[in-house]
C-alpha positions in Angstrom: 6.1 7.3 -5.0 4.8 7.4 -2.2 7.5 6.5 0.5 6.7 6.7 4.3 9.3 7.0 6.6 9.8 6.4 10.8 12.3 6.6 12.9 14.2 8.9 10.3 17.0 9.8 13.8 18.3 6.1 13.6 21.1 5.5 11.4 20.5 1.9 10.2 17.7 2.3 7.1 15.5 -1.1 6.6 13.5 -1.3 3.2 10.3 -2.7 3.6 8.3 -3.7 0.5 4.7 -4.9 0.2 2.8 -8.0 -1.1 0.5 -6.9 -4.4 -3.3 -7.0 -3.3 -2.6 -4.6 -0.1 -1.2 -1.6 0.6 2.0 -0.3 2.9 -0.2 -0.5 6.1 0.3 -4.7 5.5 3.7 -4.2 7.7 1.4 -1.3 10.8 1.7 -3.3 13.5 5.9 -4.3 12.7 5.8 -0.7 12.5 5.7 0.1 15.6 8.3 -2.8 17.0 10.8 -1.3 14.5 10.8 2.7 14.5 12.5 3.6 17.9 15.7 0.8 16.7 16.3 1.8 12.8 14.9 4.0 10.3 12.2 2.2 8.9 11.5 3.3 4.6 7.8 2.0 3.4 6.4 2.8 0.1 3.2 2.3 -1.3 3.9 0.6 -4.9 2.5 2.0 -8.2 -0.6 0.8 -8.1 -1.4 -0.1 -4.5 -1.8 3.4 -3.4 -4.9 4.1 -1.9 -4.2 8.1 -2.2 -3.5 8.2 -5.7 -4.8 6.9 -9.5 -0.9 5.0 -11.0 -0.6 1.7 -12.1 1.4 -1.4 -11.5 4.0 -1.7 -14.7 6.2 -4.2 -14.3 8.7 -5.7 -11.8 11.2 -3.6 -13.9 10.0 -0.4 -13.8 8.9 -0.7 -10.5 12.3 -1.0 -9.4 14.3 1.8 -11.3 11.2 3.8 -10.0 12.0 3.2 -6.3 15.4 3.5 -6.7 15.1 6.8 -8.3 12.7 8.0 -5.2 15.5 6.7 -2.0 18.8 8.3 -4.2 16.7 11.6 -4.9 16.6 11.6 -0.9 20.0 11.0 -0.8 19.9 7.5 0.1 22.3 5.1 -1.5 22.6 2.3 0.9 20.3 0.7 3.1 21.3 -2.3 6.3 18.7 -4.5 4.6 15.8 -4.9 1.9 12.6 -6.8 3.2 9.7 -7.5 0.3 6.9 -10.3 0.3 5.2 -11.9 -1.9 5.9 -9.2 -5.3 8.0 -7.5 -2.8 10.2 -10.0 -2.7 10.4 -9.8 -7.0 11.1 -6.6 -6.4 13.8 -7.2 -4.1 15.5 -9.9 -6.0 15.2 -6.9 -9.3 17.0 -4.0 -7.5 19.6 -6.0 -6.2 20.4 -7.2 -9.9 20.0 -3.6 -10.8 23.0 -2.7 -8.1 22.2 0.9 -7.9 20.4 0.3 -4.0 23.5 -1.2 -1.7 22.1 -3.6 0.7 23.8 -5.3 3.5 21.1 -7.5 3.4 18.3 -8.9 1.2 15.4 -10.3 2.1 12.4 -12.4 -0.2 9.7 -14.0 2.0 7.8 -16.6 -0.4 8.8 -14.5 -2.9 8.2 -14.6 -6.4 11.2 -15.9 -9.3 10.6 -15.9 -12.3 9.0 -18.5 -14.7 11.8 -20.5 -17.1 9.0 -21.7 -18.9 8.6 -21.4 -22.6 6.5 -17.9 -23.5 2.8 -19.9 -24.6 2.8 -21.6 -20.9 4.0 -18.3 -19.4 0.7 -16.8 -21.0 -1.7 -20.0 -19.3 -0.6 -19.2 -15.8 -1.3 -14.7 -16.0 -4.9 -15.6 -17.7 -5.5 -18.1 -15.2 -4.0 -15.9 -12.2 -5.8 -12.9 -13.9 -9.2 -14.8 -13.6 -8.9 -15.6 -10.0 -8.7 -12.3 -9.3 -10.7 -10.6 -11.9 -13.0 -12.8 -9.0 -12.0 -10.5 -5.9 -12.8 -7.5 -8.3 -16.7 -8.9 -8.4 -16.7 -9.2 -5.0 -15.8 -12.5 -4.5 -12.5 -11.8 -1.8 -13.3 -14.5 0.5 -12.5 -17.0 -2.8 -9.5 -15.1 -3.6 -8.2 -15.2 0.8 -9.2 -18.9 0.8 -7.1 -19.8 -3.2 -4.1 -18.3 -2.4 -3.7 -18.9 1.5 -5.1 -21.2 4.1 -5.2 -18.7 7.6 -8.2 -17.9 8.7 -9.3 -14.1 7.7 -11.3 -11.3 9.9 -14.7 -10.0 8.2 -13.0 -7.0 8.9 -10.0 -8.1 7.1 -12.8 -9.5 3.8 -13.4 -5.6 4.0 -10.1 -4.5 3.7 -9.4 -6.8 0.2 -12.5 -5.8 -0.9 -11.3 -2.4 -1.1 -8.1 -3.0 -2.1 -9.7 -5.1 -4.8 -12.4 -1.6 -5.8 -8.7 0.3 -5.7 -6.6 -1.8 -8.7 -7.3 -1.4 -12.2 -7.4 -4.6 -14.3 -4.2 -3.1 -15.9 -2.6 -3.3 -12.7 -4.0 -7.1 -11.9 -2.6 -8.0 -15.1 0.5 -6.7 -14.8 1.3 -7.7 -11.5 1.0 -11.6 -12.2 2.4 -11.0 -15.4 5.2 -9.4 -13.8 6.0 -11.1 -11.7 5.7 -14.2 -13.3 8.0 -13.6 -16.2 10.2 -10.5 -15.0 13.8 -9.9 -16.8 16.9 -11.2 -14.5 20.9 -12.0 -15.5 21.2 -15.4 -16.9 23.1 -17.9 -15.6 24.8 -17.6 -11.8 24.2 -14.2 -9.9 26.0 -12.6 -6.9 25.2 -9.4 -5.2 27.4 -6.9 -2.5 25.2 -8.3 0.1 23.8 -11.7 1.7 20.5 -12.6 0.2 18.0 -14.5 2.1 14.6 -16.5 0.6 12.5 -16.6 3.9 9.5 -19.1 2.9 6.0 -20.3 5.6 5.6 -24.2 6.2 2.7 -24.4 4.8 3.5 -22.9 1.5 6.5 -24.6 0.7 4.6 -26.7 -1.8 4.1 -23.9 -3.6 7.2 -22.3 -3.3 9.4 -25.3 -4.8 9.9 -23.1 -8.1 11.3 -20.4 -6.8 13.4 -22.6 -4.4 15.2 -24.7 -7.1 15.5 -20.9 -9.2 17.0 -19.5 -5.7 19.3 -22.4 -5.8 20.4 -22.4 -8.9 20.9 -18.5 -10.3 21.5 -17.4 -6.4 24.7 -19.1 -5.3 24.9 -18.9 -0.9 21.6 -18.1 -0.9 20.3 -18.8 2.9 17.2 -20.1 3.4 14.7 -20.2 6.2 11.3 -22.2 7.2 8.6 -20.7 9.4 6.7 -23.3 11.0 2.7 -23.1 11.0 2.8 -20.0 9.1 1.4 -19.7 5.3 2.7 -17.2 2.8 2.6 -13.8 4.2 1.3 -14.5 7.4 4.3 -13.2 9.6 4.0 -9.5 9.9 -0.1 -9.8 10.4 0.1 -12.2 13.1 3.8 -13.2 14.0 4.7 -8.8 13.9 7.3 -9.7 16.9 8.8 -12.5 15.4 9.7 -10.3 12.4 11.0 -7.2 13.4 13.2 -10.1 16.1 14.6 -11.7 12.0 15.0 -8.4 10.9 17.0 -7.0 13.5 18.7 -10.1 13.5 20.5 -9.0 10.6 
């Protein structure tokens, strides 16, 4: 797994995990704001690394591979692990695994596992995969509209199209199937660090299930709502605020 590092001389480390359908440069506007103050670790997650032909297999496997890669670098503790959407799923799984200790675990619109009968999860996975398949066939405008109310530029749409061309169908299927159904311990959980769940004002309805899951399964979770934003917007459209919020932790 390729991990990009910035600000290596700084003592405090922050691990940033990107959503699906983008790669590590999703954080390109945030990195310059943080690298002078913290040591940033930004992996290109499997299936979304444009420099190789890896495939995304599961949230559990990715969390384990990432912990392995960091331990090999001699890193066993960080100040904060932040993940958006799919990245948030990986943050939650890493918190449960406990191999990489963190003072703060931040899920930004993070996807929690569905607590539904198996057959219903199959229908949901097929629906989501169907929309992604449209993206591979050239319908990136439809995909962006389906997942966010934010208006994206033509350059942004070209970026999305490039990611779709790179991702295999298996990566797309595994991403949505696993993010909706990854394994977590049963019953309430407590981790070594503080847990934060951030969500955008415009995605409140879509995050209803995730909010209920966090309240029930992770007692003590701190919830933050960010006004005027939609899913995954902060790193792209308000990087100054994102950097400030991370540094507060």
